[in-house]
N, C-alpha and C positions, 0 to 999 in steps of 0.2 A: 472420660478419655483417657488412655493409660499413655505411656511417658511416650513412646515412639512414635503413638501418632499426633502427641502435642510438639514434637520434635519435628516431624513431618509437617505439620500446618506453619509451623513459625518458619522454615525455612521455606515453603511455597508461597507463603504470604509476604516473606520479606522484598519479592521481586517488585511486586505490586506496589508498596507500600512505600518503598525505597523511591519510585518511578512519580510518587504524588506530587514531587516538588519540582521546579522548571530545572532542567542540566543536570538532572542525578544519572544517567547512564555511566557505569563507569568506564573507565579511559582503559582499561585492560580487555581486548576480548573483542568479539563482535556480538553487537547487539543490534534488535528490530526498536524503533521509538514509534510508539502511535502518535502523531501532531494532531490530526483532527481523525474523531471516532464519529461524527455525524455524518447526517445527508446533508439534503439540501434548505430544510427546514431551521431557521433560526430559534425557533421554541423547543427547540431540542436541548438548547444550552450548551451546545459543543462546536466546536471547528468542525469543518466538513473536511472529505476525505482525503488523509495527506500521511504518508510512513518515510520515515527516517531509515536509511542502513550506518550505522556507526561501523567502524574497524579501526579498533584500538586507538580509540577516543577522538577520531576527526569523521565528522560527516561524510559519508562516500556517495551513497544514492539517494536521490529523492523519487519516491513512487506517489504521483497526483499532487497535486497543488490547492484544495478545494479553498474558501472562502473563509478568514481566520487561519490559517494554518501558517501564515509568514510571521504573525504572532507569535503563535507556537515553537516556529521555527527559531524565531530569536529569543525566547524564552528556554528553549534546550541548548543553547549554547551554540548553534551550528553556525556554518558561516557557508557562503557560496563559494567563495574562494576555493576550498576543500573538496567541492563535490566531482566524482568522475562522470558522473551523467544524471538526467531528469528522465523518468517514464512515466508516460501516462498511460491508464487504461481506456480513457476515452476523453473527449472534450464537452462533456456537461459543466455547468458552470461548477456545481460544487465538488468539482474533480478539478479544476483547472484555473477559477479566477485567481487567485493569488499569487500565480507566475509572474506577470509582471512588477509587482511589487518586488519580487525577489529579486528579478533581473535588475529593476532600478538599484536596490538595496547592494546589489553588487559591486556598482559603478564605486563604493566608497572602500570596497576591500582590497583593490589591486591584486585580483586576478588577471592573471596573463596568458592562461591556456584556453583553445577553446572549449567550449561545455556542449556534448551531445545532447540533442533531446530527442527523445525515439517516443513514437506514439501511433495509433491508428491511421492506416489508408481513410478515406472522406468520404464520403457520399452528400447528397443535397440537403441531410440534416445535419452535419458536422462535419467542419474541415478536415482533412487530415493534418500532421504533424509539421509538416511545411508550410500550408497555408494557414494553418493557427499562429504559427509564429510569424510570416510575412503581413498576414492584414493586421496584427497589434501593430506593429513596427514600422510597414512602409513608409519610405520617407516621403511617399506623394498621396497615398489614400488610406494611411495607417491609422490605427486611433491614438497612438500617442508616437507620429512621426519623429518627433525630437529625441527619441531612444534607435534610430534607426542605424547608428553604429554598433549597433550589436548584432545588423543582420550580415550573414555572410557576403560578401563581395566588396561590403562597404568598407569607408574609411574606419576603423574602430580607434579607440582610446586604447584599451588594453585586450579584448579579447570577443571573439565572434561565437554569438550562437550555432549548434552544427545540428540544424533537424533532420531528423531521418523518417521517413515513414515505413510503416511495418504492415505486410498485407494483412488486411482484418479479414477476408475471404478463403487465405489458404486454409485447407483443412491439415494439414500436419503440424506435429509442435516441433519447433524450430530453433536452434541458438542463432540471434541476431545480433550479438556484440560482446565483447570480451577485452580485456584489458589484463594487467599485472594481478589484478587484485579479483576479479570476480567475472564469472559469465554471466550472459543475462538470456534467458529462453522465453520464448511467447507463442500463446496457443489464443486462437481466436474465441471469442465467448459472445454467447448469445443474448445483446442485450437490448429486445424487440428489434426495430430496424433499423438501431442504431450501430456503426462500427467501432468495435472493443475489444480488449485484449486482455488476458489475464497473461501475468507476469513470474516468471520462477528467476532467483538470484542463489546462484552457485559462488560461495566466497573461496576462494582457494587456499585461505587457510583453515578452511573447514567450517562446515554449516551450509545450510539451504532453507529458503524463507521461499513460499508463494503465494502470490496474492490475487486470489480470485476476482478482484474488481466487482463491479455492477454485473449479473447475469441469471439468467433464467436456469438454466444447467441443461438447455436443451440440445446445445452440442457434446457434452457427457467429455468434455476431453479435461475437465480436473483432476482426475482421480490419476491420470499418466504422467500431465503435468507436475503434478503434486508429490509423485511416489516415492516415499523414502524422506521427506521433507521434516526437517525440527522442527518449523513450524509452518504452517498454514493459517493465512487471514483471510478470514471468509466474510462476506458482505451479508448482514442479518438484518435487514432491512423490513421485511413484513414476517406477520406471523404465519402459521400454519392454513389457515382460513382463509387468507386474501384472495380477491381472485381478480379478475378483469385487468387492466393496465398493470398494478403492482405485482401480480403475478407473470405478465409477460416480459417485466423486466427484473425481475430477483427470485432467488431461491427460497424456495420455505425452509424452516428447521429441518423435517424429515430427510431432505435432499442433501443439506448441508451434513449431514450425520453419516448419510450414506455416501457420499464423498470421500470425506474425511477418513471414516473405516477403510475404505476400498482405497486409498493412498497409503493408507499406514503410517499416517504423519504421527510425529512425536506429542504436539500440541495445538490444539487447535484456539485459534482467537478470533472472536466475534467483535464484527465493528461495522462503520456504516450503519449503526443504528440509528431508527427512526422512530416517530409516535407510533406509527402501526405496530413496532414490536416494543417497544419501550415498556416497561409495566407487566409484560406477559415473558419474561426471563425463567419462572419456572418451569411453564407450560412446555416454552421452545426446549429449554434445557433437556426435560426430560423425552421428549421426540428424538432429539439429537443421540442422548445416552441409547436407546433403544438398539445404535448400531455404532457408535463412535463409543470407548471404553475410557478414552486416555485423558489426559488435563483439557479442562475449555478455560478460556479465560474472558468476560465480558468487558471488550476496552473501553477506557477512559481515556482522555487528551492527557499525552506526557507518560503516559504509560512505558516502560521499558522493558524487553524480554531477553535472554541469553540465548544466542544463536549456537547451541551447543552441538559439535559435531556427533554423527551416530554412537561413535565409540568409547565416548565419554561420557553420554547418557547414563542415568539412575533409571531403574524401573519405575513408572509412575505409579501410584496409587489409584487406579480405576474409578470412576466416580466421584473425584474431588475437584471443586470447583472453589477457588480464591473471587 
């Protein structure tokens, strides 16, 4: 290994290594933190799907809240008090189970402003965002009626949740939410018969991230949604030869590589890693690299990644994986 290659290797691996300990995202700049890199299986020994966007040391956006992610949220040093919004790709348990725990925790944080909660419209398989929140906390029929004070229109101690349904059947890519720090855009994602969304985050100070969510890729909107992104978080739940229900719900590695290449993203992060894909990383990476030659990372819980505006990016070494 020559000196230049060694320096590149050390620089590239420092991000992942520094993020292997809780709460190590730097306090300057924009960062993506993986709270949960797993799926619904507890045997994968990972928290279920969840991601956090940090802007100058403050946790600003939570994307999904699967089982185990509330613990990771705390280990990362985050608080509900600073969140601008929570968004859900869909309401499978491994993407939403820890949301009530975070809501309860927020009672002790002194939050005083409403919390937008955005998610897909529902059907007979899964609730919409508004139904999800209502069914959890409704004063008469909710699972936890003692938390009804967090619902819109109820007498609340500090703040109210503000759920918003995003049409998961619309065939256009659209901006659905904005504040002074970021804009959020959504596109429908094919996850079998289940209402699901992919999300794009554009940070106004610079930088962009797209989250594929769980998807088979049938609608093929991900490359357009993620076009020019700094980071693409793609869910790698299955190996290439998976068939049946697994393939109906998730993208194979070859399709992930195709979408990442077409989108021209700066870095690809493979998350939602399940037992069907764990242990087959070399095979999957080889298939992805047939189309996408940029940096690829295999996500681990609490990893941090800089969200670097395109104008400040340095050329990546094709084929590098840490």
